[in-house]
C-alpha positions as CSV (number, residue, x, y, z in Angstrom):
1,M,-17.7,7.6,13.3
2,D,-19.1,9.5,16.3
3,R,-18.6,6.5,18.5
4,K,-15.0,6.0,17.3
5,M,-14.2,9.7,17.9
6,A,-15.8,9.9,21.4
7,N,-13.3,11.4,23.9
8,R,-10.7,11.8,21.2
9,K,-9.3,15.1,19.9
10,L,-9.0,15.6,16.1
11,I,-5.8,17.3,15.0
12,R,-5.4,18.1,11.4
13,L,-2.1,17.1,9.8
14,S,-1.5,20.7,8.7
15,Q,-1.8,21.7,12.4
16,L,0.4,18.9,13.8
17,K,3.7,20.8,13.9
18,S,2.2,23.7,15.8
19,K,0.3,21.5,18.2
20,L,3.4,19.5,19.0
21,A,5.2,22.8,19.9
22,V,2.6,23.8,22.5
23,E,0.9,20.6,23.7
24,N,2.1,17.3,25.1
25,L,0.2,15.0,22.7
26,E,1.4,11.9,24.6
27,E,-1.0,12.8,27.4
28,I,-4.2,13.0,25.3
29,D,-6.0,10.6,23.0
30,W,-5.8,12.2,19.5
31,V,-6.4,11.2,15.9
32,T,-5.6,12.6,12.5
33,F,-6.6,11.8,9.0
34,G,-4.5,12.1,5.9
35,V,-4.5,11.4,2.2
36,I,-1.5,9.7,0.5
37,V,-0.5,12.4,-1.9
38,K,2.8,10.8,-2.9
39,K,4.4,7.4,-2.6
40,V,8.1,6.8,-3.1
41,T,9.1,3.5,-4.7
42,P,10.0,1.0,-1.9
43,Q,13.6,1.5,-0.7
44,S,16.2,-0.8,1.0
45,T,18.2,0.0,4.0
46,N,22.0,-0.8,4.2
47,N,21.1,-4.1,6.0
48,G,18.6,-5.1,3.3
49,R,15.3,-4.2,5.1
50,T,12.7,-2.8,2.7
51,F,10.6,0.2,3.6
52,S,8.2,2.7,2.0
53,I,7.8,6.4,2.3
54,W,4.4,8.1,2.0
55,R,3.7,11.8,2.0
56,L,0.4,12.6,3.7
57,N,-1.7,15.7,3.6
58,D,-5.1,16.8,4.9
59,L,-6.0,18.7,1.7
60,R,-6.4,21.9,3.7
61,D,-2.9,23.2,3.2
62,L,-1.1,21.5,0.4
63,N,2.3,22.9,1.5
64,Q,2.1,21.1,4.8
65,C,2.9,17.4,4.4
66,V,3.9,14.7,6.8
67,S,6.3,11.9,5.7
68,L,5.4,8.5,7.0
69,F,8.1,5.7,6.9
70,L,6.7,2.2,6.9
71,F,9.0,-0.7,8.0
72,G,8.6,-4.4,8.8
73,D,5.2,-5.9,8.9
74,V,3.5,-2.5,8.3
75,H,5.4,-2.1,5.1
76,K,4.6,-5.7,4.0
77,E,0.9,-5.2,4.7
78,H,0.4,-1.7,3.2
79,W,3.1,-1.0,0.5
80,K,0.6,-1.6,-2.3
81,T,-1.9,1.0,-0.9
82,D,-2.9,3.4,-3.7
83,Q,-2.0,7.0,-3.8
84,G,-5.1,9.0,-3.0
85,T,-6.2,6.7,-0.3
86,V,-7.3,8.2,3.0
């Protein structure tokens, strides 16, 4: 893990909104970790494309969640991922 994190900045999901307000995250190499705390049953768009919605949390502040929308190949590959997965 130390090798994978070398030269990268860890930003907690619960801090993401405040970091986006003061830093240009496009200019740095950063990572975050989250736990799938809720999954919505796959939905369909008006044009028939299926997608999933996951609510992610870092377990530090349970009131701060990030919604992640999965479309296309990402949805096809990961829609069965279990709630509680990191």
